[in-house]
VMD Tcl script that builds the backbone (N, CA, C; Angstrom):
set m [mol new atoms 411]
animate dup $m
set s [atomselect $m all]
$s set {name element resname resid chain x y z} {
  {N N UNK 1 A -51.106 4.761 62.908}
  {CA C UNK 1 A -50.328 5.670 62.511}
  {C C UNK 1 A -48.974 5.610 63.005}
  {N N UNK 2 A -48.169 5.919 62.358}
  {CA C UNK 2 A -46.503 4.625 62.430}
  {C C UNK 2 A -45.853 5.686 64.002}
  {N N UNK 3 A -45.454 4.836 64.089}
  {CA C UNK 3 A -44.542 5.009 65.595}
  {C C UNK 3 A -43.034 5.675 65.334}
  {N N UNK 4 A -42.456 6.027 64.046}
  {CA C UNK 4 A -41.517 6.464 63.426}
  {C C UNK 4 A -41.798 7.931 63.560}
  {N N UNK 5 A -42.878 8.572 63.768}
  {CA C UNK 5 A -43.153 9.841 64.341}
  {C C UNK 5 A -43.130 10.388 65.526}
  {N N UNK 6 A -42.149 11.083 65.939}
  {CA C UNK 6 A -42.610 11.172 67.548}
  {C C UNK 6 A -42.053 13.408 67.288}
  {N N UNK 7 A -42.368 13.692 68.255}
  {CA C UNK 7 A -42.189 14.567 68.773}
  {C C UNK 7 A -40.820 14.949 69.282}
  {N N UNK 8 A -39.989 15.793 68.693}
  {CA C UNK 8 A -38.761 15.890 68.812}
  {C C UNK 8 A -38.380 17.338 69.493}
  {N N UNK 9 A -37.460 16.685 70.721}
  {CA C UNK 9 A -37.357 17.764 71.637}
  {C C UNK 9 A -36.605 18.545 71.470}
  {N N UNK 10 A -35.426 19.863 72.199}
  {CA C UNK 10 A -34.813 19.953 71.677}
  {C C UNK 10 A -33.150 19.668 71.621}
  {N N UNK 11 A -32.671 18.512 72.649}
  {CA C UNK 11 A -31.976 17.959 72.816}
  {C C UNK 11 A -31.681 17.048 71.111}
  {N N UNK 12 A -33.009 15.742 71.242}
  {CA C UNK 12 A -33.331 14.886 70.056}
  {C C UNK 12 A -32.277 16.244 68.906}
  {N N UNK 13 A -32.837 17.887 68.276}
  {CA C UNK 13 A -32.626 18.036 67.248}
  {C C UNK 13 A -30.909 18.942 67.689}
  {N N UNK 14 A -30.708 18.577 68.691}
  {CA C UNK 14 A -28.945 18.920 69.012}
  {C C UNK 14 A -28.192 17.660 69.117}
  {N N UNK 15 A -28.145 16.251 69.338}
  {CA C UNK 15 A -28.275 14.969 68.695}
  {C C UNK 15 A -28.163 14.697 67.479}
  {N N UNK 16 A -28.892 15.332 66.629}
  {CA C UNK 16 A -29.090 14.821 65.036}
  {C C UNK 16 A -28.389 15.855 64.350}
  {N N UNK 17 A -28.217 17.423 64.864}
  {CA C UNK 17 A -27.836 17.959 63.830}
  {C C UNK 17 A -25.798 17.814 63.947}
  {N N UNK 18 A -25.462 17.607 65.773}
  {CA C UNK 18 A -24.051 16.791 65.994}
  {C C UNK 18 A -23.682 15.880 64.970}
  {N N UNK 19 A -24.332 14.808 64.593}
  {CA C UNK 19 A -23.861 13.643 63.923}
  {C C UNK 19 A -24.093 13.928 62.177}
  {N N UNK 20 A -24.299 15.411 61.947}
  {CA C UNK 20 A -25.257 15.569 60.262}
  {C C UNK 20 A -23.422 16.434 59.890}
  {N N UNK 21 A -22.999 16.449 58.461}
  {CA C UNK 21 A -21.835 16.655 58.321}
  {C C UNK 21 A -22.277 18.522 57.843}
  {N N UNK 22 A -23.537 18.233 57.324}
  {CA C UNK 22 A -24.347 19.709 56.601}
  {C C UNK 22 A -24.644 21.272 58.125}
  {N N UNK 23 A -24.205 20.380 59.407}
  {CA C UNK 23 A -25.482 21.031 60.325}
  {C C UNK 23 A -24.437 21.877 60.525}
  {N N UNK 24 A -25.261 23.292 60.615}
  {CA C UNK 24 A -24.409 24.222 61.469}
  {C C UNK 24 A -24.167 24.284 62.993}
  {N N UNK 25 A -24.706 23.447 63.473}
  {CA C UNK 25 A -23.960 23.504 64.993}
  {C C UNK 25 A -22.647 23.569 65.321}
  {N N UNK 26 A -22.785 24.597 66.107}
  {CA C UNK 26 A -21.165 24.806 66.664}
  {C C UNK 26 A -21.078 24.998 68.085}
  {N N UNK 27 A -19.776 24.237 68.957}
  {CA C UNK 27 A -19.782 24.326 70.228}
  {C C UNK 27 A -19.151 25.661 70.929}
  {N N UNK 28 A -19.666 25.815 71.845}
  {CA C UNK 28 A -19.719 27.297 72.493}
  {C C UNK 28 A -17.846 27.107 71.992}
  {N N UNK 29 A -17.363 26.453 72.797}
  {CA C UNK 29 A -15.909 26.395 72.364}
  {C C UNK 29 A -15.024 26.828 71.304}
  {N N UNK 30 A -16.133 26.774 69.955}
  {CA C UNK 30 A -15.228 27.117 69.013}
  {C C UNK 30 A -15.703 28.888 68.673}
  {N N UNK 31 A -16.662 28.769 69.135}
  {CA C UNK 31 A -16.971 30.386 68.671}
  {C C UNK 31 A -16.550 31.739 69.351}
  {N N UNK 32 A -15.163 31.536 70.235}
  {CA C UNK 32 A -14.444 32.596 70.600}
  {C C UNK 32 A -13.740 33.093 69.353}
  {N N UNK 33 A -13.724 34.657 69.493}
  {CA C UNK 33 A -12.631 34.605 67.808}
  {C C UNK 33 A -11.718 34.679 68.494}
  {N N UNK 34 A -10.172 34.128 68.453}
  {CA C UNK 34 A -9.294 34.472 68.023}
  {C C UNK 34 A -8.527 35.457 67.321}
  {N N UNK 35 A -7.458 35.898 68.211}
  {CA C UNK 35 A -6.601 37.082 67.376}
  {C C UNK 35 A -5.755 36.897 66.104}
  {N N UNK 36 A -5.965 37.985 65.089}
  {CA C UNK 36 A -5.469 37.231 63.790}
  {C C UNK 36 A -4.264 37.151 63.460}
  {N N UNK 37 A -3.545 36.034 63.745}
  {CA C UNK 37 A -1.899 36.006 63.261}
  {C C UNK 37 A -1.105 35.176 61.956}
  {N N UNK 38 A -0.897 35.497 61.722}
  {CA C UNK 38 A -0.283 34.352 60.375}
  {C C UNK 38 A 1.147 33.946 60.758}
  {N N UNK 39 A 1.563 32.819 60.961}
  {CA C UNK 39 A 2.401 31.847 61.376}
  {C C UNK 39 A 3.232 31.675 59.910}
  {N N UNK 40 A 4.631 31.643 59.443}
  {CA C UNK 40 A 5.125 31.029 58.653}
  {C C UNK 40 A 6.441 30.955 58.500}
  {N N UNK 41 A 6.556 30.087 57.397}
  {CA C UNK 41 A 8.135 29.546 57.625}
  {C C UNK 41 A 8.323 30.194 56.107}
  {N N UNK 42 A 9.788 30.947 55.748}
  {CA C UNK 42 A 10.051 31.475 54.489}
  {C C UNK 42 A 11.924 31.149 54.229}
  {N N UNK 43 A 12.737 31.224 53.198}
  {CA C UNK 43 A 13.679 31.124 53.689}
  {C C UNK 43 A 14.515 31.939 54.705}
  {N N UNK 44 A 13.870 32.539 54.844}
  {CA C UNK 44 A 14.775 33.371 56.056}
  {C C UNK 44 A 14.860 33.258 57.635}
  {N N UNK 45 A 13.796 32.247 58.176}
  {CA C UNK 45 A 13.726 31.593 58.854}
  {C C UNK 45 A 11.895 31.485 59.494}
  {N N UNK 46 A 11.263 31.941 60.500}
  {CA C UNK 46 A 10.258 31.247 61.160}
  {C C UNK 46 A 9.489 32.810 61.307}
  {N N UNK 47 A 8.350 33.513 60.184}
  {CA C UNK 47 A 7.698 34.724 60.701}
  {C C UNK 47 A 6.038 34.671 61.240}
  {N N UNK 48 A 6.184 35.551 61.868}
  {CA C UNK 48 A 4.638 36.058 62.726}
  {C C UNK 48 A 4.046 37.715 62.177}
  {N N UNK 49 A 2.924 37.174 61.517}
  {CA C UNK 49 A 2.495 38.701 61.530}
  {C C UNK 49 A 1.728 38.796 62.017}
  {N N UNK 50 A 0.914 39.904 62.762}
  {CA C UNK 50 A 0.090 39.828 64.072}
  {C C UNK 50 A -0.481 41.130 63.756}
  {N N UNK 51 A -1.957 41.228 63.633}
  {CA C UNK 51 A -2.572 42.696 63.681}
  {C C UNK 51 A -3.012 43.284 64.988}
  {N N UNK 52 A -2.380 44.434 64.539}
  {CA C UNK 52 A -2.486 45.247 66.003}
  {C C UNK 52 A -3.536 46.633 65.407}
  {N N UNK 53 A -4.222 46.360 65.021}
  {CA C UNK 53 A -5.294 47.762 64.478}
  {C C UNK 53 A -5.778 48.488 65.547}
  {N N UNK 54 A -5.148 50.032 65.249}
  {CA C UNK 54 A -5.168 51.211 66.366}
  {C C UNK 54 A -4.698 51.033 67.838}
  {N N UNK 55 A -3.232 50.203 67.939}
  {CA C UNK 55 A -2.364 49.998 69.002}
  {C C UNK 55 A -1.459 50.381 68.461}
  {N N UNK 56 A -0.869 51.272 69.609}
  {CA C UNK 56 A 0.323 51.765 69.047}
  {C C UNK 56 A 1.705 51.006 69.417}
  {N N UNK 57 A 2.380 50.898 69.186}
  {CA C UNK 57 A 3.428 49.952 69.071}
  {C C UNK 57 A 4.402 50.125 70.500}
  {N N UNK 58 A 4.409 51.297 70.938}
  {CA C UNK 58 A 4.863 51.310 72.355}
  {C C UNK 58 A 3.733 50.588 73.518}
  {N N UNK 59 A 2.879 50.460 72.922}
  {CA C UNK 59 A 2.064 49.917 73.723}
  {C C UNK 59 A 1.738 47.939 73.687}
  {N N UNK 60 A 2.823 47.610 72.658}
  {CA C UNK 60 A 3.218 46.273 72.986}
  {C C UNK 60 A 4.009 45.957 73.086}
  {N N UNK 61 A 3.842 44.533 74.217}
  {CA C UNK 61 A 5.283 44.024 75.135}
  {C C UNK 61 A 5.655 42.797 74.441}
  {N N UNK 62 A 6.501 42.558 73.978}
  {CA C UNK 62 A 7.297 41.481 73.228}
  {C C UNK 62 A 8.342 41.166 74.390}
  {N N UNK 63 A 8.619 39.528 74.721}
  {CA C UNK 63 A 9.754 38.986 75.442}
  {C C UNK 63 A 10.026 37.493 74.735}
  {N N UNK 64 A 11.596 37.306 75.344}
  {CA C UNK 64 A 11.284 35.785 74.732}
  {C C UNK 64 A 12.069 35.865 76.004}
  {N N UNK 65 A 12.018 34.356 76.512}
  {CA C UNK 65 A 12.489 33.700 77.379}
  {C C UNK 65 A 12.368 32.059 77.194}
  {N N UNK 66 A 14.039 31.552 77.664}
  {CA C UNK 66 A 14.173 30.974 76.613}
  {C C UNK 66 A 13.899 29.708 75.006}
  {N N UNK 67 A 12.661 30.076 75.284}
  {CA C UNK 67 A 11.880 29.579 73.671}
  {C C UNK 67 A 11.291 29.830 73.482}
  {N N UNK 68 A 10.656 30.469 74.580}
  {CA C UNK 68 A 9.489 30.797 74.073}
  {C C UNK 68 A 9.057 32.970 73.921}
  {N N UNK 69 A 8.894 32.693 72.997}
  {CA C UNK 69 A 7.982 33.903 72.119}
  {C C UNK 69 A 6.954 34.564 72.653}
  {N N UNK 70 A 6.918 35.494 73.676}
  {CA C UNK 70 A 5.381 36.274 73.947}
  {C C UNK 70 A 4.943 37.943 73.442}
  {N N UNK 71 A 3.972 38.052 73.269}
  {CA C UNK 71 A 3.319 38.985 72.482}
  {C C UNK 71 A 2.464 38.923 73.868}
  {N N UNK 72 A 1.957 40.355 74.458}
  {CA C UNK 72 A 1.649 40.953 75.435}
  {C C UNK 72 A 0.839 42.744 74.660}
  {N N UNK 73 A -0.330 42.559 74.700}
  {CA C UNK 73 A -0.915 44.157 74.416}
  {C C UNK 73 A -2.325 43.980 76.266}
  {N N UNK 74 A -2.137 44.915 76.958}
  {CA C UNK 74 A -3.226 45.065 77.675}
  {C C UNK 74 A -3.887 46.674 77.349}
  {N N UNK 75 A -5.556 46.742 77.524}
  {CA C UNK 75 A -5.990 47.788 76.417}
  {C C UNK 75 A -6.008 48.718 77.833}
  {N N UNK 76 A -6.358 49.652 77.173}
  {CA C UNK 76 A -6.059 50.376 78.321}
  {C C UNK 76 A -7.755 51.254 78.834}
  {N N UNK 77 A -7.692 51.393 79.966}
  {CA C UNK 77 A -9.016 52.005 80.415}
  {C C UNK 77 A -9.879 52.723 79.612}
  {N N UNK 78 A -10.707 53.035 78.798}
  {CA C UNK 78 A -11.200 53.373 78.029}
  {C C UNK 78 A -12.186 54.873 78.953}
  {N N UNK 79 A -11.882 56.205 78.279}
  {CA C UNK 79 A -12.835 57.406 78.836}
  {C C UNK 79 A -14.100 56.716 78.494}
  {N N UNK 80 A -15.252 57.373 79.270}
  {CA C UNK 80 A -16.864 57.289 78.535}
  {C C UNK 80 A -16.289 57.639 77.014}
  {N N UNK 81 A -17.279 56.502 76.153}
  {CA C UNK 81 A -17.467 56.712 74.759}
  {C C UNK 81 A -18.357 57.641 74.896}
  {N N UNK 82 A -18.241 59.113 74.119}
  {CA C UNK 82 A -18.504 60.375 73.832}
  {C C UNK 82 A -19.569 59.993 71.939}
  {N N UNK 83 A -18.940 58.920 71.604}
  {CA C UNK 83 A -19.293 58.342 70.257}
  {C C UNK 83 A -20.859 57.759 70.499}
  {N N UNK 84 A -21.397 57.930 69.453}
  {CA C UNK 84 A -22.708 56.926 69.499}
  {C C UNK 84 A -22.487 56.130 68.320}
  {N N UNK 85 A -22.333 54.803 68.522}
  {CA C UNK 85 A -21.297 53.325 67.380}
  {C C UNK 85 A -22.684 53.035 67.141}
  {N N UNK 86 A -22.635 53.126 65.728}
  {CA C UNK 86 A -24.123 52.213 64.910}
  {C C UNK 86 A -23.562 50.933 65.179}
  {N N UNK 87 A -21.983 50.428 64.634}
  {CA C UNK 87 A -21.370 49.179 64.772}
  {C C UNK 87 A -20.150 49.049 65.190}
  {N N UNK 88 A -19.751 48.564 65.927}
  {CA C UNK 88 A -18.457 48.685 66.538}
  {C C UNK 88 A -17.290 46.596 65.599}
  {N N UNK 89 A -16.774 46.956 64.783}
  {CA C UNK 89 A -15.619 46.367 64.282}
  {C C UNK 89 A -14.851 45.822 64.122}
  {N N UNK 90 A -13.815 47.617 64.714}
  {CA C UNK 90 A -12.510 46.516 65.235}
  {C C UNK 90 A -12.427 46.271 66.202}
  {N N UNK 91 A -11.617 45.617 66.920}
  {CA C UNK 91 A -11.496 45.113 67.659}
  {C C UNK 91 A -9.579 45.405 68.467}
  {N N UNK 92 A -10.777 46.172 69.559}
  {CA C UNK 92 A -9.119 46.616 70.283}
  {C C UNK 92 A -9.106 46.019 72.020}
  {N N UNK 93 A -9.507 44.809 71.350}
  {CA C UNK 93 A -9.035 44.321 73.650}
  {C C UNK 93 A -7.465 43.468 73.055}
  {N N UNK 94 A -7.786 43.695 74.878}
  {CA C UNK 94 A -5.947 42.865 74.907}
  {C C UNK 94 A -5.814 41.201 74.669}
  {N N UNK 95 A -5.034 41.345 74.455}
  {CA C UNK 95 A -4.103 40.113 74.038}
  {C C UNK 95 A -2.603 39.548 74.530}
  {N N UNK 96 A -2.990 38.292 74.784}
  {CA C UNK 96 A -1.583 37.736 75.239}
  {C C UNK 96 A -1.167 36.405 74.590}
  {N N UNK 97 A -0.060 36.471 73.444}
  {CA C UNK 97 A -0.009 35.429 72.964}
  {C C UNK 97 A 1.571 34.868 73.045}
  {N N UNK 98 A 1.518 33.286 72.729}
  {CA C UNK 98 A 3.031 32.976 72.863}
  {C C UNK 98 A 2.611 31.892 71.661}
  {N N UNK 99 A 3.820 32.114 72.271}
  {CA C UNK 99 A 4.408 30.247 71.503}
  {C C UNK 99 A 5.647 29.769 71.731}
  {N N UNK 100 A 6.119 28.350 71.499}
  {CA C UNK 100 A 7.676 27.362 72.328}
  {C C UNK 100 A 8.205 27.380 70.627}
  {N N UNK 101 A 9.258 27.960 70.587}
  {CA C UNK 101 A 10.017 27.663 69.063}
  {C C UNK 101 A 10.544 26.674 69.479}
  {N N UNK 102 A 10.840 26.307 68.654}
  {CA C UNK 102 A 12.209 24.758 68.304}
  {C C UNK 102 A 13.539 25.807 68.183}
  {N N UNK 103 A 14.272 24.581 68.593}
  {CA C UNK 103 A 15.277 24.853 68.391}
  {C C UNK 103 A 16.339 25.314 67.047}
  {N N UNK 104 A 15.768 25.173 66.167}
  {CA C UNK 104 A 16.374 25.301 64.974}
  {C C UNK 104 A 16.331 26.591 64.336}
  {N N UNK 105 A 15.284 27.426 65.416}
  {CA C UNK 105 A 14.845 28.904 65.283}
  {C C UNK 105 A 16.217 29.745 65.953}
  {N N UNK 106 A 16.993 30.570 66.159}
  {CA C UNK 106 A 17.849 31.146 66.659}
  {C C UNK 106 A 16.975 32.492 67.487}
  {N N UNK 107 A 16.073 32.513 68.432}
  {CA C UNK 107 A 15.450 33.285 69.393}
  {C C UNK 107 A 16.172 34.497 69.800}
  {N N UNK 108 A 17.885 33.991 69.406}
  {CA C UNK 108 A 18.643 35.701 70.305}
  {C C UNK 108 A 18.708 36.394 69.063}
  {N N UNK 109 A 18.684 36.172 68.056}
  {CA C UNK 109 A 18.583 37.294 66.847}
  {C C UNK 109 A 16.890 37.633 66.209}
  {N N UNK 110 A 16.287 37.429 66.527}
  {CA C UNK 110 A 14.820 37.832 66.321}
  {C C UNK 110 A 14.548 39.473 65.964}
  {N N UNK 111 A 13.661 39.374 65.239}
  {CA C UNK 111 A 13.905 41.387 65.127}
  {C C UNK 111 A 12.522 41.183 64.705}
  {N N UNK 112 A 11.709 42.522 64.991}
  {CA C UNK 112 A 10.584 42.819 65.230}
  {C C UNK 112 A 10.255 43.943 64.055}
  {N N UNK 113 A 9.258 44.718 63.661}
  {CA C UNK 113 A 9.036 45.913 62.817}
  {C C UNK 113 A 7.667 45.869 62.995}
  {N N UNK 114 A 7.128 47.043 62.974}
  {CA C UNK 114 A 5.406 47.594 62.679}
  {C C UNK 114 A 5.379 48.614 62.047}
  {N N UNK 115 A 4.536 47.933 60.873}
  {CA C UNK 115 A 3.888 49.076 60.140}
  {C C UNK 115 A 2.615 48.680 59.711}
  {N N UNK 116 A 2.428 49.774 59.684}
  {CA C UNK 116 A 0.565 49.683 59.140}
  {C C UNK 116 A -0.253 48.762 60.202}
  {N N UNK 117 A -0.202 48.909 61.270}
  {CA C UNK 117 A -0.974 48.399 62.106}
  {C C UNK 117 A -0.680 47.030 62.113}
  {N N UNK 118 A 0.333 46.159 61.705}
  {CA C UNK 118 A 0.672 45.020 61.271}
  {C C UNK 118 A 2.397 45.123 62.174}
  {N N UNK 119 A 1.884 43.885 62.848}
  {CA C UNK 119 A 3.527 43.351 63.888}
  {C C UNK 119 A 4.087 42.274 63.250}
  {N N UNK 120 A 5.326 42.524 62.693}
  {CA C UNK 120 A 6.090 41.350 61.559}
  {C C UNK 120 A 6.896 41.279 63.015}
  {N N UNK 121 A 7.066 39.679 63.187}
  {CA C UNK 121 A 8.710 39.401 63.660}
  {C C UNK 121 A 8.843 38.437 63.051}
  {N N UNK 122 A 10.653 38.087 63.290}
  {CA C UNK 122 A 11.434 37.812 62.316}
  {C C UNK 122 A 11.865 36.588 62.842}
  {N N UNK 123 A 12.090 35.550 63.027}
  {CA C UNK 123 A 13.131 34.232 63.601}
  {C C UNK 123 A 13.883 34.028 62.942}
  {N N UNK 124 A 15.424 33.625 62.776}
  {CA C UNK 124 A 15.838 33.282 61.598}
  {C C UNK 124 A 16.151 31.342 61.942}
  {N N UNK 125 A 16.771 31.243 61.026}
  {CA C UNK 125 A 17.266 29.563 61.232}
  {C C UNK 125 A 18.176 29.572 62.359}
  {N N UNK 126 A 19.086 28.756 63.112}
  {CA C UNK 126 A 20.068 28.811 63.928}
  {C C UNK 126 A 20.970 27.908 62.751}
  {N N UNK 127 A 21.822 28.701 63.009}
  {CA C UNK 127 A 23.600 28.130 62.643}
  {C C UNK 127 A 23.206 26.648 62.344}
  {N N UNK 128 A 23.870 25.695 61.071}
  {CA C UNK 128 A 23.240 24.432 60.689}
  {C C UNK 128 A 22.196 23.787 60.489}
  {N N UNK 129 A 21.280 25.230 60.220}
  {CA C UNK 129 A 19.491 24.639 60.624}
  {C C UNK 129 A 19.013 25.106 59.559}
  {N N UNK 130 A 19.469 25.728 58.843}
  {CA C UNK 130 A 19.204 26.674 57.674}
  {C C UNK 130 A 18.364 25.589 56.516}
  {N N UNK 131 A 17.342 26.352 55.892}
  {CA C UNK 131 A 16.383 25.501 54.904}
  {C C UNK 131 A 17.408 25.656 53.629}
  {N N UNK 132 A 17.085 24.349 53.427}
  {CA C UNK 132 A 18.149 24.122 52.038}
  {C C UNK 132 A 17.246 23.314 51.185}
  {N N UNK 133 A 17.754 23.882 49.757}
  {CA C UNK 133 A 17.006 22.971 48.619}
  {C C UNK 133 A 18.113 21.775 47.913}
  {N N UNK 134 A 16.836 20.969 47.632}
  {CA C UNK 134 A 17.490 19.573 47.837}
  {C C UNK 134 A 16.564 20.047 46.036}
  {N N UNK 135 A 18.239 19.109 45.196}
  {CA C UNK 135 A 17.626 18.630 43.386}
  {C C UNK 135 A 17.776 17.624 43.266}
  {N N UNK 136 A 16.734 17.106 42.961}
  {CA C UNK 136 A 16.285 15.677 43.167}
  {C C UNK 136 A 16.865 15.348 41.305}
  {N N UNK 137 A 17.954 14.253 42.042}
  {CA C UNK 137 A 18.626 13.302 40.765}
  {C C UNK 137 A 17.811 12.777 39.833}
}
mol reanalyze $m
mol bondsrecalc $m
mol representation Tube
mol addrep $m
């Protein structure tokens, strides 16, 4: 009988899966679902699109301090649920988001709008650092 075959313990399987590219192993740190946010740079400046499904705009707190943009929502305590849920897929959990914004953007001229459950924040370029397009010679 060959010594290549041995009883595999859960630890052996964990280590084997960790080093295989096609493994379904995922560390616990990656199982947390982040809040859905899109951040992109356009010709106007820096843009944030933040999903706020089922949240009223009055419940969202936006603040700017120095070069930090902060967005906070504290979920109110719910009354006893009178619904018999089969599935709850709409996340209405609290979130506290924040970003340090580069000096090439002017946070003092930032604007925000709220439409159809999407919070859109626009931070324009600061003077002298606008996006410039160059032509190739």
